[in-house]
C-alpha positions in Angstrom: 59.9 81.9 120.2 61.7 80.0 122.9 63.8 81.6 125.7 66.9 80.0 127.2 68.1 80.7 130.7 71.8 81.4 130.9 73.2 81.1 134.4 76.0 83.3 135.5 79.6 82.2 135.7 79.4 81.7 139.5 76.3 79.4 139.3 76.3 75.9 140.7 74.5 73.2 138.6 73.3 70.1 140.4 72.5 66.9 138.6 72.1 64.8 141.9 69.0 65.5 144.1 70.9 64.4 147.3 73.7 66.9 146.6 71.2 69.7 146.0 69.3 68.9 149.2 72.6 68.9 151.2 73.5 72.3 149.7 70.0 73.7 150.6 70.4 72.3 154.1 73.7 74.1 154.5 72.1 77.4 153.4 69.4 76.9 156.0 72.0 76.4 158.7 73.7 79.6 157.6 70.5 81.6 158.2 68.9 81.6 154.8 65.2 81.0 154.6 63.0 80.1 151.6 61.0 83.2 150.7 58.8 82.2 147.8 58.7 80.6 144.3 58.0 82.3 141.0 57.9 81.6 137.3 60.6 83.2 135.2 61.1 83.2 131.5 63.6 80.7 130.0 64.2 77.0 129.8 66.1 74.9 132.4 67.1 71.4 131.2 65.0 68.6 132.7 68.1 66.4 133.1 69.4 68.5 136.0 67.9 69.0 139.5 68.6 72.8 139.7 70.9 75.7 139.3 71.9 77.9 142.3 73.0 81.5 141.8 73.9 84.3 144.1 71.1 86.9 144.4 71.0 90.5 145.4 67.8 92.4 144.7 64.4 93.4 145.9 64.1 90.7 148.6 67.6 91.1 150.0 70.7 89.1 149.6 70.9 85.4 149.2 70.5 82.7 146.5 68.1 81.7 143.9 67.4 78.1 142.9 66.3 77.6 139.2 64.5 74.4 138.5 62.6 73.0 135.5 58.9 73.6 135.1 57.5 70.4 134.0 54.3 71.9 132.5 56.0 74.3 130.1 59.3 74.8 128.2 59.0 78.6 128.1 59.4 79.1 131.8 61.2 77.7 134.8 60.7 78.0 138.6 62.8 80.3 140.7 62.9 79.8 144.5 64.4 82.6 146.5 66.5 81.9 149.6 67.4 85.1 151.5 69.3 85.8 154.7 67.2 86.3 157.8 67.6 89.8 159.3 68.5 90.0 163.0 
């Protein structure tokens, strides 16, 4: 059985690596830091660089970056970017 990852309506999909890196740099200047990476169920197309979604959960508020996992089609990689607490 194969899973499919369905991003929310307010997700941003990046097909260009330079645009994705620019967006991640802007998140860092706004005070977001990369927390950690994890595998999550579902497939993310390998023709895109990543999908960014707003995140509010266990680790705080911020954004998640969903990228393809090149070693499997059942999972993808989620990177958490959360706001630094003052």
